N, C-alpha and C positions, 0 to 999 in steps of 0.2 A: 480649842478645848471648850467644852463647856462645863462651867462652874454652875452644879445644882443648888437650889436653895430649899431649904434654909441649910443645909450642910454642905460645905465645900470641900474638894479633894484636896487633903494636904501632903499627899504623896509626893507632890510636886518638889517640897522644900528640900528632899534629899536627891534629888537628881542634878545632873551635869550642868555646870556654867559653860559658855561659849563666848566665842569672839567673832568679829566680822570682820574679814581680811581680805576680800576679793570682792570685785565689782563685776556687774555682768552688764553689757550694753545690747539693748535689743537681742536678748537671748545667747549672747556670746558671750561667755565666762572667762576670766583671766586664769592662768594655769597656775600661778605661783601665789603665796600669799604675798601681801605688803608689796605690791607693784604701784597701783595707782592708791592704795589705801595706805595712810601713813602708820608705820607700825605703833601699836599701842602697849602700854604698859603691862597688860594680860595676856602678853603675846606667848608667855609660856605657862602662867597659871589660870589664865580665863576669869579672873574675878571680875565686878562689877565696882562701880563706883557709888558709893554711899554719901558722900557729903557733898549735896549741891552748891556750897559755897567754895568749894577746892576748884582749882584750876584745872583739875581733872576732868571737871564737867564739861569743858570746850571740846576737847578731843582725845582726852586720856593718852596723850603723844608720847612715845618712847624716844623717837626717832623722826628726823626730816622725810621729807617725800623723796622718791626717785623719779615718777612716770606720772604722765598725766593720761587719763583716758579722754575721749572724744565722743561726744553725741550732739545729734541735730535736736534742737527744740520739738516736742514733740513725741519723741522717742522714750522707751523705757528703761530706766536705770535701776539696776537692782542691786543688793549686796549678799554675799554667801558668808554663812558662818561656818566655823570648822565643826560645828555638831548642831544638833537641833535646838530650836528656840523652846526650852524645856520647862520656861516658867510662864505663867499667865500674866498680861499685862498689854498694854498698848505699844505700838511701833510707830516713831514718828521719824519725819525727813526734814532736815533744815538744809539752808544753802545759804551761803556767805561770799559775794561777790568780791574776788582777789583784785585789790587796785593795779591799773595799768601799769604802774613803774615797780611793781611787788613783783620778787621772784615766787611762784606759786611753792616751790619745794620749801621754803625757809618761812612763809608769811605767818605771821602770828595773828589769828582773828581776835582781835582785842576789841571791846568797845561795843556798840549797838550796831550789829552788821548782820545778824542771822535773820532769816525769814523761816516760818515753817511751810513747807512746801508739800506736802502731804502726811497723813496720817491712817495708820490702822488701828481702828477704833473697837472697843467691846460692842457686842450685839446683844441687847436685851430681849431675852425669849420668855416664853410663858412658865418656864421652869428655871431660870436663872441667868445667866451670861454665857454667849459664845466670844471666845478670843480668837479670830481667823489667824493669827499669825503663830499660834501655838503647834509647837512638832513642824513647823517648817525650817527647812534651811536656807530657804531663800526668801529674801522679801523684795517688794518691788514697788516704784511708782513711775507715774507718767511727768515728766519735764513737761511744766505747761509751755505752749507754743508761744505765748506772749513774754517769756522770760529774756531778757535782753541777752544779746550775744556775751559771751567774754569768759574767763578762767573763774571757778568757783571751787571753795571747799562744800563738799556735801557730806554732813553729817546724819549718821543712822543712829537712832537711838530706842533700845526696847528695855522697858521699865518692868523690871520684874516685881510683882506685888504679893509672893506668897509669903515672905515675911514682912511684910508692911503693916501689920496691925496698930504698930507704935510709930512715932516720929524718927525718923532714920534708918526705918526698916527697909525701905525700897532699896534694890539694887539695880544700877541702870548699866546696860552693855551698851558700848558706844564707840564709834571710830569716827573718822574722817578721810572722804576719798578726795583726790585732785582731778577735779573734771573740767575740761572745755566744751561750752555749748556754742553749737553755730547755728547758723540760720534763726536765730531769736528774733523775738519782736521788741515793741517798744514799752512793756508794761513798767508799773514802778511797783516792784515788790515790797509788801509790809503786812502787819506792822512789825518794825524790827525789834530783836531782842538783844540782850548780851549774855554769853555763857562764862563766867557765874552772872547770876543775876535774874536770869529769867523766872527761876524756880525758886520756892522757899520751902523749907522742910516741911513745913505746915501745910502746904498745899493740900485739898481734898484728894487730888489726882495722884498723890504720891502715898494715900494712905488707903488701906483695904481692911474693911471691918467682916470678921468671919460671924459674929452675931452682936447686933443684929446684921443680917445680910443686906449690903448698899442696894437700894432702889434705884440709885442713879449713879451715874459715873462718869466724869470728863476729864480727858488727859489734861495732863498741865501743860502751860507755856498758851503762845497766843492761838488764835484763830489761825487757819490755814488760808493762804493766799492762793486764790484760785486762778488767778492770772486774768 
């Protein structure tokens, strides 16, 4: 989506919400919702999370997991939404390593365990902003070759900024997939953050100004770990 300056497109505020409910491994998509993805609380209503201090900001979880996807480090992992990403904003991906003695289906990722592994950010142009994830139904990232092998929760997050002209207006659409990474490396992912805790409601990346139009934008959270 291209957001033109100085007048932004307001029509997106009325468009449909979405949920990320399937994973795609190297182009092969799951056929059923909530297989490797833990079922989220918006499995019927598609609503987003607006309180960054809520426990829902972690995985928005409604039910424990039932399956684990497998991917080799260096492969392409994606999430499919039930509808197009119809609100402008960044899409980020986080990973949290499941302890060796924990059950991936029930492990609760509490504490400072998440690292940002990829981000689909805004692109500033001469006439405004481009949002590459807008109107996409699938979003992907490459699992770094140097990420250690093991089981992970992989968290996708789409921050919708169409109503974020004031604090608390951002809508965050997120879910967590259960993934086992094979053929990994010996990297040390970081910086590590916690959810809740990584974001503050007043973070500039969670607020969008329609007038005056923003001249710079950075998604909230830590820098992407490049491996």
